[in-house]
Every structure is written in C-alpha cells, then in structure tokens.
Residue frames as qw, qx, qy, qz and C-alpha x, y, z in Angstrom:
[[0.437, -0.704, 0.313, 0.464, -3.97, -19.47, 80.86],
 [0.564, 0.757, -0.242, -0.223, -2.25, -18.43, 77.66],
 [0.965, 0.100, -0.017, 0.241, 0.15, -20.98, 76.25],
 [0.429, 0.688, -0.247, 0.531, 2.82, -18.27, 76.04],
 [0.453, -0.734, 0.312, -0.399, 2.76, -17.94, 79.85],
 [0.946, -0.246, 0.211, -0.008, 3.73, -21.58, 80.25],
 [0.760, 0.534, -0.168, 0.330, 6.75, -21.13, 77.99],
 [0.116, 0.688, -0.436, 0.569, 8.47, -19.33, 80.87],
 [0.735, -0.474, 0.305, -0.377, 7.67, -21.96, 83.52],
 [0.409, 0.367, -0.833, 0.074, 10.08, -24.74, 84.42],
 [0.835, -0.366, -0.029, -0.409, 8.57, -27.71, 86.26],
 [0.191, 0.396, -0.859, 0.262, 10.38, -29.92, 88.76],
 [0.616, -0.281, -0.723, -0.137, 9.11, -32.91, 90.72],
 [0.526, -0.675, 0.115, -0.505, 7.49, -32.43, 94.13],
 [0.807, -0.505, 0.297, -0.068, 9.50, -33.93, 97.04],
 [0.891, 0.190, 0.149, 0.384, 12.50, -34.41, 94.74],
 [0.237, -0.868, 0.163, 0.406, 15.40, -32.04, 95.48],
 [0.513, -0.172, 0.621, 0.567, 17.56, -33.60, 92.78],
 [0.353, 0.642, 0.605, 0.313, 14.92, -32.68, 90.21],
 [0.056, -0.981, -0.144, 0.115, 14.99, -29.06, 91.43],
 [0.444, -0.636, 0.406, 0.484, 18.81, -28.94, 91.42],
 [0.537, 0.159, 0.664, 0.496, 18.83, -30.32, 87.89],
 [0.252, 0.852, 0.429, 0.164, 16.52, -27.52, 86.70],
 [0.203, -0.934, 0.125, 0.266, 18.86, -24.88, 88.12],
 [0.511, -0.353, 0.599, 0.505, 21.77, -26.57, 86.33],
 [0.466, 0.456, 0.672, 0.352, 19.74, -26.79, 83.11],
 [0.122, 0.863, 0.301, 0.387, 18.77, -23.09, 83.28],
 [0.569, -0.277, -0.277, 0.723, 21.69, -21.35, 85.04],
 [0.127, -0.206, -0.082, 0.967, 20.88, -17.79, 86.11],
 [0.238, -0.203, -0.529, -0.789, 17.41, -17.98, 84.58],
 [0.460, -0.523, -0.714, -0.069, 15.21, -19.17, 87.46],
 [0.078, -0.541, 0.173, -0.820, 13.93, -16.29, 89.59],
 [0.495, -0.285, 0.476, -0.669, 11.76, -18.21, 92.04],
 [0.224, -0.134, -0.963, -0.064, 10.30, -21.50, 93.14],
 [0.500, -0.143, 0.135, -0.843, 6.57, -21.28, 93.78],
 [0.425, -0.084, -0.893, -0.119, 4.75, -24.19, 95.37],
 [0.700, -0.505, -0.012, -0.505, 2.11, -25.35, 97.81],
 [0.042, -0.461, 0.840, -0.283, 3.95, -27.11, 100.66],
 [0.411, 0.165, 0.858, -0.261, 0.82, -29.21, 101.09],
 [0.173, -0.072, -0.668, -0.720, -1.03, -30.13, 97.92],
 [0.392, 0.073, 0.510, -0.762, -4.47, -29.35, 99.30],
 [0.707, 0.204, -0.275, -0.619, -6.39, -30.92, 96.43],
 [0.799, 0.089, -0.593, -0.050, -4.88, -34.30, 97.27],
 [0.628, -0.725, 0.190, -0.210, -3.90, -33.59, 100.93],
 [0.914, 0.111, -0.113, 0.374, -0.31, -34.61, 100.29],
 [0.318, -0.926, 0.147, 0.144, 2.39, -32.95, 102.39],
 [0.512, 0.692, -0.475, 0.181, 5.95, -32.35, 101.42],
 [0.831, -0.141, -0.410, 0.349, 8.58, -34.45, 103.18],
 [0.468, -0.839, -0.118, 0.254, 10.07, -32.78, 106.27],
 [0.565, -0.359, 0.314, 0.674, 13.39, -32.25, 104.47],
 [0.464, 0.549, 0.513, 0.469, 11.90, -30.85, 101.26],
 [0.001, 0.972, 0.194, 0.134, 11.15, -27.23, 102.26],
 [0.449, -0.789, 0.278, 0.315, 14.51, -26.66, 104.01],
 [0.652, -0.015, 0.550, 0.521, 16.22, -28.26, 101.01],
 [0.345, 0.761, 0.412, 0.364, 14.41, -25.88, 98.66],
 [0.232, -0.967, 0.007, 0.106, 15.48, -22.97, 100.88],
 [0.594, -0.492, 0.436, 0.464, 19.13, -24.05, 100.53],
 [0.560, 0.321, 0.568, 0.510, 18.86, -24.45, 96.75],
 [0.143, 0.917, 0.308, 0.211, 17.23, -21.02, 96.41],
 [0.383, -0.874, 0.155, 0.256, 19.88, -19.39, 98.59],
 [0.629, -0.247, 0.519, 0.523, 22.68, -20.94, 96.52],
 [0.403, 0.373, 0.608, 0.573, 21.09, -19.75, 93.27],
 [0.016, -0.146, -0.058, 0.987, 19.79, -16.32, 94.29],
 [0.298, -0.340, -0.670, -0.589, 16.16, -17.32, 93.78],
 [0.460, -0.266, 0.299, -0.793, 13.06, -16.59, 95.83],
 [0.164, -0.171, -0.971, 0.035, 11.12, -19.36, 97.58],
 [0.423, -0.109, 0.021, -0.899, 7.40, -18.65, 97.57],
 [0.068, 0.216, 0.958, -0.177, 4.81, -20.76, 99.35],
 [0.368, -0.228, -0.391, -0.812, 1.35, -20.45, 97.83],
 [0.624, -0.442, -0.575, -0.291, -1.78, -20.94, 99.94],
 [0.170, -0.509, 0.471, -0.700, -1.91, -19.34, 103.36],
 [0.853, -0.274, 0.004, -0.443, -4.27, -22.11, 104.44],
 [0.808, 0.213, -0.510, 0.206, -1.33, -24.51, 104.31],
 [0.223, 0.359, -0.580, 0.696, 0.40, -22.88, 107.31],
 [0.524, -0.290, 0.282, -0.750, -2.84, -22.92, 109.28],
 [0.916, -0.032, -0.094, -0.390, -3.71, -26.54, 108.56],
 [0.914, 0.115, -0.307, 0.239, -0.37, -28.28, 109.04],
 [0.511, -0.839, 0.151, 0.111, 1.70, -27.64, 112.17],
 [0.589, -0.469, 0.463, 0.468, 5.29, -26.90, 111.27],
 [0.665, 0.596, 0.380, 0.243, 4.55, -26.25, 107.60],
 [0.334, 0.767, -0.081, 0.542, 6.26, -22.88, 107.90],
 [0.689, -0.447, -0.360, 0.443, 8.48, -23.00, 111.00],
 [0.158, -0.976, -0.054, 0.141, 9.42, -19.73, 112.69],
 [0.451, -0.629, 0.450, 0.446, 13.14, -20.37, 112.05],
 [0.640, 0.344, 0.570, 0.383, 12.57, -20.96, 108.33],
 [0.102, 0.912, 0.036, -0.396, 14.01, -17.70, 106.96],
 [0.680, 0.717, -0.082, 0.129, 16.01, -16.53, 103.99]]
C-alpha cells in the first residue's frame, strides 16, 4: 500500500467509543466513513455488544457511513449484524 494512501486514514481504538468520538472531534467534517471488521477474524476477537450500535450512533451524528468489512463475520457470529441495525 502506498504511504500516501495512509495519510488519509485516521485510526481509532477497537471497542473504544471514546476513541472514535475523539477522532470526529479532532477532524470535524473530514471523516466520511468508519470501516471495520466487527469480528477480528485473524485473532477471533469480537466487538463488545455495545460497540457496533455505538458506532452507528456516532456515524449518524456526524453524517458518516458505517461499513462492516468481511461478509464472513455475519455468517460466523450470530447477532453480528442484527436485522434492526439500520441507518
């Protein structure tokens, strides 16, 4: 990956909503989306039950997209993407 691509990526801590909120405060109006794996498949580590809904709320408040990477996540973890989890 080119180093220049990483210059436009902001990283926040997994399972830490305060970290995500702080990034939106640090870069107001500049974050278009949050992209993550709800379950880190390489280490089989799931997000806390409150993390995904919290991200949804933060994205809604800031006009950002919430994108879950890895379709296999929804198939391997019941409730990873609940039916009522919408924008």
